[in-house]
All heavy atoms as an XYZ file, in Angstrom:
950
protein
N       8.675     19.311      0.664
C       8.553     18.346     -0.304
C       8.105     17.064      0.308
O       8.842     16.458      1.160
C       9.788     18.123     -1.081
C       9.839     17.057     -2.156
C       9.037     17.536     -3.393
O       8.723     18.672     -3.590
N       8.529     16.482     -4.267
N       7.008     16.415      0.005
C       6.485     15.187      0.540
C       7.480     14.146      0.156
O       7.765     14.005     -0.890
C       5.161     14.922      0.153
C       4.447     13.678      0.666
C       4.102     13.714      2.114
C       3.273     13.311     -0.148
N       7.663     13.227      1.102
C       8.565     12.045      0.943
C       7.796     10.899      1.434
O       7.341     11.024      2.672
C       9.760     12.113      1.489
C      10.928     11.564      0.527
C      12.393     11.625      1.169
O      12.523     12.231      2.258
N      13.374     11.166      0.424
N       7.529      9.749      0.835
C       6.935      8.629      1.319
C       8.023      7.512      1.493
O       8.745      7.197      0.505
C       5.815      8.088      0.298
C       4.726      9.068      0.123
C       3.785      8.641     -0.843
C       3.908      9.382      1.400
N       7.862      6.878      2.594
C       8.845      5.765      2.781
C       8.100      4.544      3.160
O       7.520      4.577      4.275
C       9.954      6.066      3.780
C      10.934      4.914      4.077
C      10.781      7.377      3.398
N       8.213      3.393      2.403
C       7.591      2.056      2.915
C       8.575      1.266      3.608
O       9.837      1.379      3.562
C       7.317      1.366      1.600
C       6.419      1.972      0.584
C       7.062      2.675     -0.478
O       8.333      3.031     -0.224
O       6.561      2.882     -1.500
N       8.073      0.400      4.530
C       8.786     -0.435      5.423
C       8.084     -1.617      5.687
O       6.831     -1.690      5.529
C       9.423      0.268      6.659
O       8.280      0.725      7.434
N       8.700     -2.651      6.269
C       7.969     -3.891      6.750
C       7.959     -4.942      5.844
O       7.472     -6.117      6.258
N       8.546     -4.864      4.754
C       8.715     -5.999      3.769
C       9.679     -7.056      4.262
O      10.412     -6.788      5.142
N       9.622     -8.129      3.526
C      10.625     -9.215      4.001
C      10.174    -10.517      3.429
O       9.339    -10.620      2.518
N      10.792    -11.595      3.941
C      10.538    -13.031      3.443
C       9.470    -13.660      4.434
O       9.941    -13.588      5.711
C      11.812    -13.721      3.362
C      11.674    -15.220      3.082
C      11.162    -15.588      1.707
C      13.147    -15.838      3.174
N       8.525    -14.218      3.938
C       7.514    -14.850      4.724
C       7.036    -16.199      4.087
O       7.096    -16.221      2.998
C       6.434    -13.920      4.994
C       5.528    -13.561      3.796
C       5.382    -14.575      6.115
N       6.800    -17.095      4.905
C       6.295    -18.343      4.342
C       4.762    -18.281      3.852
O       4.044    -17.389      4.373
C       6.363    -19.479      5.405
C       7.742    -20.036      5.702
C       7.837    -21.120      6.594
O       6.846    -21.436      7.276
N       9.035    -21.726      6.697
N       4.369    -19.058      2.916
C       2.855    -19.131      2.561
C       1.910    -19.271      3.679
O       2.341    -20.136      4.682
C       2.879    -20.257      1.502
C       4.259    -20.323      0.990
C       5.159    -19.961      2.069
N       0.842    -18.452      3.823
C       0.093    -18.561      4.996
C       0.490    -17.524      6.058
O      -0.323    -17.328      6.992
N       1.593    -16.919      6.002
C       2.168    -16.132      6.922
C       1.532    -14.524      6.759
O       0.703    -14.381      5.865
N       2.055    -13.672      7.640
C       1.522    -12.296      7.593
C       2.627    -11.311      7.649
O       3.648    -11.658      8.109
C       0.633    -12.011      8.870
O      -0.455    -12.776      8.812
N       2.337    -10.125      7.071
C       3.253     -9.120      7.223
C       2.464     -7.815      7.245
O       1.400     -7.690      6.814
C       4.249     -8.891      5.874
C       5.375     -9.755      5.743
C       6.109     -9.702      4.314
C       6.433     -9.613      6.842
N       3.081     -6.773      7.958
C       2.426     -5.468      7.906
C       3.396     -4.447      7.356
O       4.516     -4.229      7.924
C       2.082     -5.093      9.353
C       1.113     -3.801      9.429
C       0.755     -3.351     10.656
N       1.885     -2.651     11.450
C       1.716     -1.775     12.439
N       0.507     -1.512     13.031
N       2.770     -1.235     13.104
N       2.957     -3.843      6.337
C       3.668     -2.764      5.696
C       3.319     -1.359      6.207
O       2.038     -1.254      6.557
C       3.509     -2.755      4.139
C       3.777     -4.142      3.434
C       3.500     -3.959      1.985
C       5.150     -4.604      3.657
N       4.180     -0.578      6.268
C       4.039      0.817      6.586
C       4.485      1.736      5.553
O       5.413      1.538      4.954
C       4.804      1.108      7.985
O       4.446      0.319      9.027
N       3.677      2.912      5.426
C       3.930      3.979      4.517
C       3.962      5.299      5.325
O       2.969      5.744      5.763
C       2.986      3.984      3.469
S       3.089      5.424      2.352
N       5.223      5.757      5.602
C       5.318      6.967      6.481
C       5.742      8.261      5.693
O       6.603      8.107      4.869
C       6.282      6.828      7.475
O       5.784      5.561      8.385
C       6.380      7.994      8.446
N       5.095      9.305      5.866
C       5.289     10.547      5.098
C       6.155     11.405      5.963
O       5.984     11.603      7.096
C       3.924     11.107      4.703
N       6.951     12.298      5.297
C       7.698     13.348      5.912
C       7.625     14.576      5.034
O       7.419     14.391      3.753
C       9.147     12.894      6.163
O       9.790     12.709      4.962
N       7.669     15.728      5.549
C       7.672     16.918      4.744
C       6.395     17.554      4.506
O       6.217     18.609      4.101
N       5.203     16.728      4.687
C       3.902     17.185      4.713
C       2.961     16.263      5.187
O       3.351     15.103      5.544
C       3.535     17.429      3.153
O       2.293     17.889      3.039
N       1.873     16.636      5.504
C       0.862     15.789      6.173
C       0.023     14.939      5.086
O      -0.171     15.414      4.024
C      -0.259     16.615      6.915
O      -1.078     15.682      7.605
C      -1.016     17.698      5.957
N      -0.223     13.645      5.561
C      -1.058     12.849      4.688
C      -2.569     13.088      5.061
O      -3.291     12.427      4.215
C      -0.745     11.354      4.930
C       0.605     10.893      4.452
C       0.781      9.515      4.787
C       0.892     11.193      2.925
N      -2.936     13.821      6.000
C      -4.205     13.848      6.581
C      -5.220     14.348      5.609
O      -6.413     13.948      5.708
N      -4.907     14.875      4.356
C      -5.896     15.396      3.454
C      -5.894     14.483      2.234
O      -6.445     14.832      1.127
C      -5.686     16.885      3.196
C      -5.831     17.711      4.315
C      -4.506     18.283      4.829
C      -6.946     17.936      5.067
C      -4.530     19.053      5.934
C      -6.858     18.791      6.157
C      -5.697     19.243      6.606
O      -5.707     20.125      7.707
N      -5.221     13.486      2.205
C      -4.878     12.692      1.002
C      -5.410     11.202      0.966
O      -5.184     10.567      2.132
C      -3.455     12.783      0.578
O      -3.098     13.904      0.523
N      -5.994     10.695     -0.169
C      -6.121      9.266     -0.216
C      -4.782      8.589     -0.444
O      -3.966      9.142     -1.095
C      -7.062      8.948     -1.285
N      -4.627      7.460      0.065
C      -3.388      6.769     -0.095
C      -3.475      5.270     -0.645
O      -4.570      4.631     -0.138
C      -2.475      6.624      1.227
C      -2.183      7.985      1.889
C      -1.375      5.869      1.024
C      -1.299      8.832      1.011
N      -2.947      4.833     -1.628
C      -2.967      3.587     -2.153
C      -1.647      2.888     -2.142
O      -0.628      3.270     -1.985
C      -3.493      3.751     -3.582
N      -1.873      1.469     -2.017
C      -0.813      0.590     -2.274
C      -0.846     -0.046     -3.571
O      -1.916     -0.571     -3.979
C      -0.860     -0.490     -1.083
C      -0.469     -0.030      0.229
C      -1.248      0.479      1.176
C       0.857     -0.053      0.828
N      -0.625      0.732      2.331
C       0.837      0.438      2.122
C       2.157     -0.394      0.292
C       1.897      0.709      2.886
C       3.291     -0.042      1.126
C       3.120      0.364      2.291
N       0.186     -0.119     -4.191
C       0.493     -0.838     -5.512
C       1.531     -1.973     -5.294
O       2.323     -1.857     -4.313
C       0.996      0.114     -6.603
C      -0.079      1.135     -6.912
C      -0.256      2.251     -6.241
C      -0.717      1.066     -8.092
C      -1.197      3.333     -6.618
C      -1.734      2.078     -8.619
C      -2.021      3.140     -7.639
N       1.570     -2.836     -6.246
C       2.607     -3.831     -6.258
C       3.037     -4.143     -7.688
O       2.304     -3.965     -8.646
C       2.253     -5.041     -5.533
C       1.074     -5.883     -6.206
C       0.796     -7.080     -5.230
N      -0.319     -7.886     -5.946
C      -0.912     -8.772     -5.194
N      -0.536     -9.120     -4.041
N      -1.762     -9.635     -5.830
N       4.338     -4.559     -7.769
C       4.746     -4.909     -9.059
C       5.717     -6.111     -8.927
O       6.753     -6.059     -8.266
C       5.652     -3.811     -9.750
C       5.994     -4.059    -11.209
C       6.443     -2.948    -11.884
O       6.853     -1.832    -11.408
N       6.379     -2.946    -13.309
N       5.265     -7.267     -9.535
C       6.030     -8.431     -9.527
C       6.986     -8.455    -10.795
O       6.608     -7.788    -11.870
C       5.168     -9.622     -9.647
N       7.973     -9.223    -10.732
C       8.958     -9.322    -11.872
C       8.202     -9.655    -13.163
O       7.413    -10.641    -13.210
C       9.774    -10.263    -11.416
C       9.882    -10.392    -10.006
C       8.447    -10.122     -9.668
N       8.490     -8.918    -14.170
C       7.865     -9.123    -15.452
C       6.277     -8.885    -15.672
O       5.805     -9.170    -16.678
N       5.744     -8.326    -14.678
C       4.433     -7.858    -14.674
C       4.009     -6.497    -14.475
O       5.017     -5.748    -14.052
C       3.647     -8.692    -13.540
C       3.537    -10.235    -13.752
C       2.592    -10.911    -12.751
C       2.651    -12.294    -12.909
N       1.554    -13.036    -11.941
N       2.930     -5.949    -14.865
C       2.673     -4.633    -14.743
C       2.380     -4.228    -13.271
O       1.994     -5.077    -12.538
C       1.499     -4.247    -15.575
C       1.835     -4.268    -17.125
C       0.600     -3.748    -17.994
O      -0.299     -3.303    -17.400
O       0.933     -3.474    -19.199
N       2.565     -2.973    -12.951
C       2.161     -2.446    -11.706
C       0.600     -2.643    -11.449
O      -0.125     -2.268    -12.418
C       2.585     -1.180    -11.362
C       2.453     -0.662    -10.017
C       3.409      0.528     -9.845
N       3.121      1.618    -10.806
C       3.880      2.737    -10.830
N       4.863      2.886    -10.037
N       3.628      3.539    -11.803
N       0.188     -3.076    -10.289
C      -1.235     -3.180    -10.100
C      -1.651     -2.505     -8.808
O      -0.961     -2.566     -7.902
C      -1.727     -4.663    -10.065
C      -1.144     -5.423     -9.116
C      -1.780     -6.833     -8.974
O      -2.801     -7.060     -9.379
O      -1.095     -7.765     -8.404
N      -2.705     -1.945     -8.795
C      -3.339     -1.380     -7.486
C      -3.824     -2.529     -6.526
O      -4.410     -3.511     -6.990
N      -3.552     -2.433     -5.250
C      -3.805     -3.383     -4.295
C      -4.878     -2.997     -3.343
O      -5.951     -3.613     -3.137
C      -2.535     -3.706     -3.565
C      -2.986     -4.696     -2.328
C      -1.463     -4.408     -4.401
N      -4.770     -1.703     -2.934
C      -5.719     -1.186     -1.837
C      -5.624      0.353     -1.835
O      -4.572      0.893     -2.116
C      -5.526     -1.843     -0.563
O      -6.466     -1.450      0.548
N      -6.705      0.873     -1.337
C      -6.619      2.355     -1.257
C      -7.528      2.734      0.017
O      -8.575      1.940      0.410
C      -7.277      3.038     -2.557
S      -7.029      4.897     -2.411
N      -7.120      3.881      0.583
C      -7.926      4.317      1.772
C      -8.193      5.802      1.623
O      -7.081      6.454      1.264
C      -7.168      3.837      3.256
C      -8.018      4.254      4.401
C      -5.736      4.570      3.250
C      -7.481      3.705      5.650
N      -9.316      6.194      2.001
C      -9.587      7.771      1.913
C      -8.941      8.507      2.992
O      -8.325      7.904      3.888
C     -10.998      7.927      1.983
O     -11.541      7.578      3.186
N      -8.875      9.723      2.929
C      -8.079     10.660      3.870
C      -8.462     10.402      5.268
O      -7.667     10.451      6.160
C      -8.287     12.160      3.514
O      -9.613     12.552      3.559
N      -9.767     10.163      5.587
C     -10.179      9.990      6.936
C     -10.196      8.448      7.385
O     -10.332      8.214      8.517
C     -11.552     10.367      7.230
O     -12.547      9.722      6.356
C     -11.708     11.964      6.844
N     -10.043      7.661      6.409
C     -10.041      6.251      6.648
C     -11.336      5.570      6.615
O     -11.588      4.281      6.756
N     -12.598      6.348      6.406
C     -13.909      5.827      6.282
C     -14.063      4.868      5.220
O     -14.805      4.001      5.326
C     -14.825      7.051      6.285
C     -14.784      7.824      7.561
C     -16.224      6.592      5.888
C     -15.701      9.002      7.741
N     -13.345      5.308      4.048
C     -13.713      4.425      2.872
C     -12.428      3.775      2.386
O     -11.233      4.294      2.441
C     -14.020      5.383      1.696
O     -14.052      4.752      0.491
N     -12.574      2.400      2.159
C     -11.361      1.665      1.549
C     -11.844      0.874      0.422
O     -12.976      0.590      0.238
C     -10.905      0.727      2.730
O     -12.156     -0.197      3.032
C     -10.437      1.343      4.006
N     -10.800      0.398     -0.257
C     -11.006     -0.378     -1.470
C      -9.993     -1.398     -1.587
O      -8.787     -1.131     -1.157
C     -11.004      0.563     -2.659
C     -11.225     -0.270     -4.033
O     -12.368     -0.705     -4.141
O     -10.370     -0.597     -4.707
N     -10.231     -2.734     -2.142
C      -9.416     -3.616     -2.275
C      -9.499     -4.260     -3.596
O     -10.572     -4.612     -4.142
C      -9.597     -4.781     -1.162
C      -9.402     -4.250      0.137
C     -10.498     -3.755      0.873
C      -8.130     -4.339      0.733
C     -10.195     -3.373      2.193
C      -7.946     -3.966      2.036
C      -9.016     -3.356      2.767
O      -8.985     -2.879      4.143
N      -8.337     -4.727     -4.189
C      -8.395     -5.587     -5.504
C      -8.944     -6.913     -5.081
O      -8.867     -7.339     -3.955
C      -6.980     -5.734     -6.005
N      -9.587     -7.533     -6.021
C     -10.251     -8.808     -5.807
C      -9.245     -9.828     -5.320
O      -9.569    -10.742     -4.526
C     -10.996     -9.278     -7.068
C     -12.246     -8.503     -7.413
O     -12.647     -7.778     -6.523
O     -12.654     -8.591     -8.636
N      -8.052     -9.763     -5.859
C      -7.075    -10.711     -5.567
C      -6.579    -10.682     -4.018
O      -5.941    -11.698     -3.634
C      -5.730    -10.575     -6.343
O      -5.317     -9.203     -6.224
N      -6.862     -9.621     -3.297
C      -6.419     -9.496     -1.934
C      -7.695     -9.373     -1.047
O      -7.400     -9.352      0.314
C      -5.422     -8.471     -1.740
C      -4.222     -8.568     -2.671
C      -6.165     -7.019     -1.972
N      -8.904     -9.251     -1.412
C      -9.882     -8.979     -0.682
C      -9.998    -10.087      0.278
O     -10.096    -11.314      0.039
C     -11.201     -8.749     -1.535
C     -12.305     -8.117     -1.001
C     -13.386     -7.676     -1.937
C     -12.851     -6.661     -3.137
N     -14.027     -6.189     -4.022
N     -10.443     -9.737      1.477
C     -10.494    -10.784      2.633
C      -9.299    -11.187      3.259
O      -9.305    -11.851      4.291
N      -8.117    -10.847      2.646
C      -6.819    -11.264      3.159
C      -6.109     -9.976      3.719
O      -5.243    -10.090      4.642
C      -6.001    -11.981      2.221
C      -6.619    -13.224      1.658
C      -5.657    -14.053      0.834
N      -5.371    -13.337     -0.277
C      -4.103    -13.033     -0.677
N      -3.032    -13.315      0.110
N      -3.783    -12.383     -1.863
N      -6.171     -8.907      2.989
C      -5.354     -7.713      3.336
C      -6.355     -6.679      4.015
O      -7.496     -6.674      3.773
C      -4.732     -6.988      2.042
C      -3.645     -7.770      1.407
C      -3.317     -9.096      1.742
C      -3.037     -7.127      0.479
C      -2.249     -9.792      1.121
C      -1.974     -7.774     -0.215
C      -1.572     -9.139      0.188
N      -5.747     -5.853      4.911
C      -6.497     -4.780      5.349
C      -5.674     -3.434      5.432
O      -4.362     -3.497      6.018
C      -6.869     -5.105      6.932
C      -7.617     -4.159      7.698
O      -7.060     -3.320      8.318
N      -8.930     -4.185      7.496
N      -6.221     -2.336      4.964
C      -5.585     -1.042      4.958
C      -6.156     -0.239      6.124
O      -7.335     -0.239      6.382
C      -5.730     -0.531      3.569
C      -4.803      0.795      3.493
C      -7.186     -0.056      3.364
C      -4.704      1.325      1.990
N      -5.203      0.590      6.684
C      -5.600      1.445      7.814
C      -4.597      2.592      7.880
O      -3.680      2.620      7.182
C      -5.643      0.705      9.047
O      -4.327      0.127      9.623
N      -5.016      3.540      8.591
C      -4.150      4.812      8.669
C      -4.094      5.299     10.112
O      -5.238      5.280     10.695
C      -4.507      5.745      7.567
C      -5.835      6.501      7.802
C      -6.142      7.252      6.504
N      -5.210      8.339      6.194
C      -4.958      8.800      5.060
N      -5.645      8.440      3.969
N      -4.133      9.815      4.900
N      -3.105      5.975     10.464
C      -3.062      6.757     11.605
C      -2.553      8.161     11.222
O      -1.305      8.374     11.065
C      -2.085      6.110     12.620
C      -1.991      6.752     14.011
O      -2.478      7.998     14.065
O      -1.638      6.130     14.929
N      -3.395      9.111     11.024
C      -3.000     10.363     10.653
C      -2.141     11.159     11.590
O      -1.264     11.928     11.220
C      -4.269     11.306     10.206
C      -4.803     10.727      8.830
O      -4.200     10.140      8.213
N      -6.087     11.187      8.612
N      -2.398     10.824     12.728
C      -1.356     11.554     13.851
C      -0.019     11.074     13.690
O       0.978     11.880     14.038
C      -1.827     11.066     15.255
N       0.279      9.783     13.152
C       1.586      9.440     12.863
C       1.908      9.544     11.328
O       3.007      9.115     11.058
C       1.624      8.044     13.277
C       1.560      7.757     14.816
C       1.682      6.126     15.149
C       1.535      5.961     16.714
N       1.794      4.519     17.076
N       1.129     10.155     10.671
C       1.361     10.297      9.277
C       1.745      8.997      8.628
O       2.598      8.983      7.615
C       2.540     11.340      9.119
C       2.148     12.530      8.219
O       0.990     12.694      7.797
N       3.176     13.354      7.720
N       1.061      7.938      8.858
C       1.400      6.610      8.372
C       0.224      5.856      7.971
O      -0.868      5.979      8.557
C       2.045      5.819      9.632
O       3.319      6.587      9.853
C       2.438      4.469      9.130
N       0.227      5.178      6.886
C      -0.753      4.193      6.412
C      -0.098      2.730      6.363
O       0.962      2.574      6.200
C      -1.128      4.568      5.039
C      -2.056      3.478      4.384
C      -1.751      6.030      4.945
N      -1.013      1.884      6.826
C      -0.572      0.441      6.943
C      -1.308     -0.522      6.081
O      -2.329     -0.189      5.606
C      -0.784      0.032      8.461
C      -0.286      0.880      9.490
C      -1.016      1.794     10.022
C       1.146      0.645      9.871
C      -0.529      2.744     11.123
C       1.600      1.601     10.870
C       0.886      2.499     11.501
O       1.345      3.330     12.498
N      -0.556     -1.579      5.695
C      -1.173     -2.701      4.888
C      -0.851     -3.939      5.659
O       0.174     -4.379      5.641
C      -0.647     -2.673      3.477
C      -1.360     -3.723      2.616
C      -2.855     -3.234      2.325
C      -0.717     -3.814      1.130
N      -1.914     -4.460      6.282
C      -1.691     -5.715      6.942
C      -2.026     -6.839      5.993
O      -3.198     -6.884      5.392
C      -2.650     -5.826      8.133
C      -2.525     -7.208      8.941
C      -1.286     -7.405      9.382
C      -3.648     -7.189     10.052
N      -1.172     -7.757      5.702
C      -1.302     -8.776      4.706
C      -1.344    -10.130      5.450
O      -0.288    -10.530      6.061
C      -0.158     -8.659      3.678
C      -0.054     -7.228      3.025
S       1.246     -7.375      1.793
C       2.697     -7.673      2.670
N      -2.437    -10.789      5.287
C      -2.616    -12.109      5.997
C      -2.764    -13.167      4.921
O      -3.023    -12.931      3.729
C      -3.865    -12.184      6.822
C      -3.727    -11.165      8.019
O      -2.763    -11.108      8.712
N      -4.843    -10.362      8.275
N      -2.548    -14.365      5.291
C      -2.729    -15.584      4.272
C      -1.949    -15.414      3.016
O      -2.554    -15.575      2.036
C      -4.282    -15.811      4.101
O      -4.992    -16.084      5.325
N      -0.781    -14.956      3.127
C       0.026    -14.599      2.036
C       0.256    -15.779      1.206
O       0.392    -16.941      1.622
C       1.364    -14.013      2.504
C       1.151    -12.566      2.841
C       2.375    -11.974      3.641
C       1.089    -11.620      1.728
N       0.328    -15.562     -0.101
C       0.514    -16.627     -1.103
C       1.794    -16.277     -1.997
O       2.136    -15.111     -2.046
C      -0.680    -16.593     -2.102
C      -2.044    -16.774     -1.353
C      -3.245    -16.614     -2.360
C      -4.520    -16.817     -1.752
N      -5.664    -16.684     -2.681
N       2.325    -17.242     -2.612
C       3.507    -16.909     -3.406
C       3.212    -15.755     -4.466
O       4.071    -15.075     -4.784
C       3.715    -18.353     -4.079
C       3.319    -19.326     -2.983
C       2.100    -18.725     -2.379
N       2.047    -15.814     -5.042
C       1.746    -14.753     -5.910
C       1.526    -13.432     -5.522
O       1.407    -12.478     -6.298
C       0.416    -15.264     -6.730
C      -0.696    -15.568     -5.790
C      -0.977    -17.023     -5.613
O       0.109    -17.743     -5.372
O      -2.132    -17.510     -5.622
N       1.666    -13.233     -4.160
C       1.731    -11.903     -3.583
C       3.112    -11.418     -3.560
O       3.385    -10.334     -3.274
C       1.299    -12.009     -2.154
C      -0.206    -12.326     -1.935
O      -1.046    -11.778     -2.778
O      -0.664    -13.084     -1.079
N       4.093    -12.153     -4.037
C       5.465    -11.718     -4.027
C       5.579    -10.541     -5.081
O       5.171    -10.655     -6.195
C       6.392    -12.893     -4.576
O       6.485    -13.904     -3.506
C       7.769    -12.506     -4.774
N       6.183     -9.498     -4.557
C       6.188     -8.298     -5.450
C       6.930     -7.167     -4.608
O       7.119     -7.293     -3.426
C       4.838     -7.686     -5.798
N       7.372     -6.129     -5.345
C       7.708     -4.916     -4.592
C       6.426     -4.048     -4.492
O       5.687     -3.872     -5.365
C       8.713     -4.000     -5.434
C       9.043     -2.687     -4.785
C       9.910     -4.873     -5.694
N       6.276     -3.648     -3.256
C       4.994     -2.967     -2.829
C       5.409     -1.422     -2.704
O       6.294     -1.072     -2.022
C       4.406     -3.485     -1.460
C       3.720     -4.721     -1.824
C       4.375     -5.998     -2.064
C       2.279     -4.912     -1.563
C       3.700     -7.151     -2.274
C       1.525     -6.028     -1.953
C       2.263     -7.079     -2.140
O       1.710     -8.397     -2.315
N       4.529     -0.585     -3.175
C       4.802      0.853     -3.297
C       3.406      1.536     -2.531
O       2.333      1.073     -2.904
C       4.824      1.395     -4.629
C       5.892      0.833     -5.489
C       5.831     -0.256     -6.190
C       7.168      1.422     -5.488
C       6.794     -0.835     -7.062
C       8.278      0.929     -6.275
C       8.006     -0.159     -6.964
N       3.760      2.566     -1.902
C       2.517      3.503     -1.591
C       2.613      4.719     -2.439
O       3.672      5.126     -2.724
C       2.506      3.763     -0.079
S       3.832      4.662      0.549
N       1.463      5.275     -2.561
C       1.331      6.481     -3.363
C       0.139      7.367     -2.873
O      -0.866      6.918     -2.282
C       1.015      6.118     -4.872
N       0.344      8.676     -3.071
C      -0.528      9.705     -2.585
C      -1.310     10.198     -3.671
O      -0.921     10.601     -4.759
C       0.218     10.774     -1.752
C      -0.745     11.827     -1.299
C       0.102     12.852     -0.572
N       0.730     13.788     -1.390
C       0.398     15.041     -1.697
N      -0.753     15.546     -1.004
N       0.931     15.792     -2.446
N      -2.711     10.252     -3.526
C      -3.568     11.007     -4.324
C      -4.076     12.369     -3.590
O      -4.279     12.248     -2.532
C      -4.794     10.099     -4.652
C      -5.670     10.730     -5.694
C      -6.834      9.704     -6.216
N      -7.525     10.417     -7.261
C      -8.728     10.963     -7.184
N      -9.353     10.803     -5.865
N      -9.342     11.439     -8.099
N      -3.878     13.474     -4.363
C      -4.225     14.753     -3.717
C      -5.729     15.066     -3.776
O      -6.078     16.115     -4.179
C      -3.470     15.846     -4.578
O      -2.060     15.597     -4.489
N      -6.377     14.051     -3.275
C      -7.796     14.157     -3.113
C      -8.282     13.416     -1.852
O      -7.516     12.526     -1.324
C      -8.560     13.618     -4.295
C      -8.395     14.133     -5.725
C      -8.948     15.508     -5.663
N      -8.903     16.172     -7.060
C      -7.943     16.820     -7.512
N      -6.893     17.094     -6.706
N      -7.874     17.330     -8.761
N      -9.339     13.638     -1.392
C      -9.870     13.049     -0.180
C     -10.249     11.577     -0.319
O     -10.003     10.665      0.571
C     -11.121     13.692      0.442
C     -10.927     15.209      0.853
C     -11.695     16.126      0.654
C      -9.735     15.485      1.688
C     -11.481     17.398      1.189
C      -9.537     16.684      2.143
C     -10.365     17.808      1.776
O     -10.175     19.007      2.190
N     -10.705     11.176     -1.544
C     -11.165      9.910     -1.737
C     -10.414      9.173     -2.837
O      -9.732      9.730     -3.636
C     -12.732      9.999     -2.234
C     -13.680     10.398     -1.104
C     -13.928     11.787     -0.907
C     -13.964      9.481     -0.104
C     -14.725     12.115      0.060
C     -14.810      9.955      1.003
C     -15.213     11.259      1.105
O     -15.902     11.679      2.098
N     -10.467      7.870     -2.791
C      -9.794      6.994     -3.741
C     -10.525      7.045     -5.148
O     -11.689      7.372     -5.190
C      -9.874      5.443     -3.255
S      -8.954      5.209     -1.691
N      -9.819      6.834     -6.124
C     -10.346      6.625     -7.421
C      -9.923      5.172     -7.853
O      -9.637      4.397     -7.269
C      -9.877      7.855     -8.258
O     -10.433      7.763     -9.672
N      -9.880      5.174     -9.363
C      -9.212      3.973     -9.848
C      -7.653      3.966     -9.580
O      -7.190      4.913     -9.016
C      -9.628      3.834    -11.228
C      -9.077      4.987    -12.099
O      -7.796      5.250    -12.007
O      -9.826      5.459    -12.969
N      -6.992      3.007    -10.080
C      -5.672      2.863     -9.715
C      -4.706      3.306    -10.876
O      -3.596      2.889    -11.049
C      -5.348      1.293     -9.321
C      -5.879      1.046     -7.936
C      -7.148      0.218     -8.010
C      -5.416      1.256     -6.812
C      -7.631     -0.145     -6.791
C      -5.972      0.914     -5.590
C      -7.105      0.179     -5.597
O      -7.727     -0.062     -4.403
N      -5.085      4.138    -11.754
C      -4.375      4.721    -12.726
C      -3.275      5.486    -12.014
O      -3.386      6.308    -11.300
C      -5.161      5.689    -13.667
O      -6.373      4.915    -14.228
N      -2.075      5.265    -12.563
C      -0.865      5.772    -11.988
C      -0.816      7.285    -11.968
O      -0.438      7.986    -11.008
C       0.391      5.354    -12.696
O       0.589      4.013    -12.445
N      -1.449      7.924    -13.070
C      -1.412      9.361    -13.207
C      -2.276     10.015    -12.176
O      -2.173     11.231    -11.936
C      -1.802      9.760    -14.618
C      -3.290      9.589    -14.871
N      -3.726      8.362    -15.412
C      -4.376     10.409    -14.728
C      -5.108      8.516    -15.614
N      -5.460      9.667    -15.172
N      -3.172      9.246    -11.365
C      -3.993      9.773    -10.408
C      -3.120      9.920     -9.027
O      -3.698     10.628     -8.147
C      -5.072      8.806    -10.102
C      -6.095      8.552    -11.022
S      -7.286     10.004    -11.143
C      -8.499      9.317    -12.435
N      -1.947      9.544     -8.992
C      -1.121      9.667     -7.800
C       0.011     10.351     -8.013
O       0.840     10.134     -9.032
C      -0.913      8.257     -7.325
C      -2.133      7.474     -7.014
C      -2.822      6.835     -8.010
C      -2.704      7.452     -5.758
C      -4.020      6.047     -7.739
C      -3.785      6.818     -5.371
C      -4.524      6.182     -6.356
O      -5.692      5.518     -6.105
N       0.227     11.438     -7.241
C       1.305     12.378     -7.449
C       2.738     12.127     -6.742
O       3.645     12.525     -7.177
C       0.709     13.787     -6.935
O       0.381     13.846     -5.619
N       2.617     11.294     -5.757
C       3.769     10.952     -4.944
C       3.954      9.615     -4.732
O       2.964      8.936     -4.298
C       3.761     11.811     -3.699
C       3.717     13.381     -3.844
O       4.778     13.979     -4.077
O       2.654     13.788     -3.672
N       5.110      8.993     -4.798
C       5.345      7.600     -4.745
C       6.640      7.368     -3.805
O       7.536      8.091     -3.759
C       5.712      6.951     -6.133
C       4.579      7.055     -7.031
C       4.100      8.124     -7.743
C       3.709      6.005     -7.369
N       2.997      7.827     -8.424
C       2.670      6.468     -8.333
C       3.612      4.647     -7.032
C       1.626      5.602     -8.821
C       2.696      3.843     -7.574
C       1.620      4.324     -8.433
N       6.478      6.296     -3.063
C       7.642      5.738     -2.356
C       8.546      4.963     -3.171
O       8.179      4.811     -4.354
N       9.728      4.506     -2.570
C      10.583      3.786     -3.340
C      10.377      2.247     -3.448
O      10.893      1.463     -4.290
C      12.080      3.842     -2.644
C      12.579      5.306     -2.901
C      12.644      5.696     -4.363
O      13.396      5.085     -5.092
N      12.082      6.791     -4.714
N       9.346      1.800     -2.490
C       8.988      0.351     -2.557
C       9.681     -0.457     -1.450
O      10.781     -0.179     -1.062
N       9.116     -1.597     -1.158
C       9.586     -2.411     -0.215
C       9.263     -3.813     -0.715
O       8.133     -4.159     -1.232
C       9.039     -2.350      1.181
O       9.704     -3.141      2.122
C       7.523     -2.577      1.248
N      10.280     -4.717     -0.748
C      10.143     -6.106     -1.288
C       9.390     -7.182     -0.352
O       9.745     -7.063      0.880
C      11.500     -6.783     -1.603
C      11.439     -8.163     -2.159
C      10.982     -8.219     -3.506
O      11.310     -7.434     -4.358
N      10.017     -9.241     -3.718
N       8.497     -7.794     -0.851
C       7.665     -8.830     -0.117
C       7.934    -10.042     -0.933
O       7.540    -10.156     -2.182
C       6.204     -8.592      0.095
C       5.481     -9.622      0.562
C       6.054     -7.209      0.798
N       8.411    -11.091     -0.279
C       8.676    -12.383     -0.852
C       7.985    -13.427     -0.187
O       8.189    -13.595      1.186
C      10.224    -12.595     -0.927
O      10.884    -11.700     -1.717
C      10.380    -14.039     -1.685
N       7.117    -14.227     -0.660
C       6.314    -15.244     -0.150
C       6.730    -16.576     -0.665
O       6.613    -16.925     -1.834
C       4.958    -15.096     -0.397
C       4.204    -16.201      0.521
C       4.387    -13.797      0.138
N       7.634    -17.288      0.173
C       8.190    -18.584     -0.364
C       8.456    -19.496      0.892
O       8.762    -19.001      1.958
C       9.452    -18.313     -1.045
O      10.099    -19.448     -1.338
N       8.431    -20.775      0.650
C       8.813    -21.669      1.725
C      10.299    -22.197      1.582
O      10.758    -22.909      2.275
C       7.798    -22.943      1.604
O       7.912    -23.553      0.317
């Protein structure tokens, strides 16, 4: 049974950086696209970024384009989200999710079969 665990969240000042990790156990991520989602209090969950199984193809939401970078290390069964120039509006619980396809699609939740428990990111001075 695949399990996804996010880590790396925390409290950071505006303009700062964090790197989130999504590590899988129980199965390999190497054949799956992986996406990051986030959910802020009182708001709907939104897709942030996605990376294809080989890492060749990536996608970013407009709100994070140019500030966030998604990458993966299939040998470590881990996907990363490097978040730079963080803003207060980036505050949310961040989740990673697995799509049982090689390539990313849209960020509809039903496209993703496995989810982590989330890690809190708070951007505040």
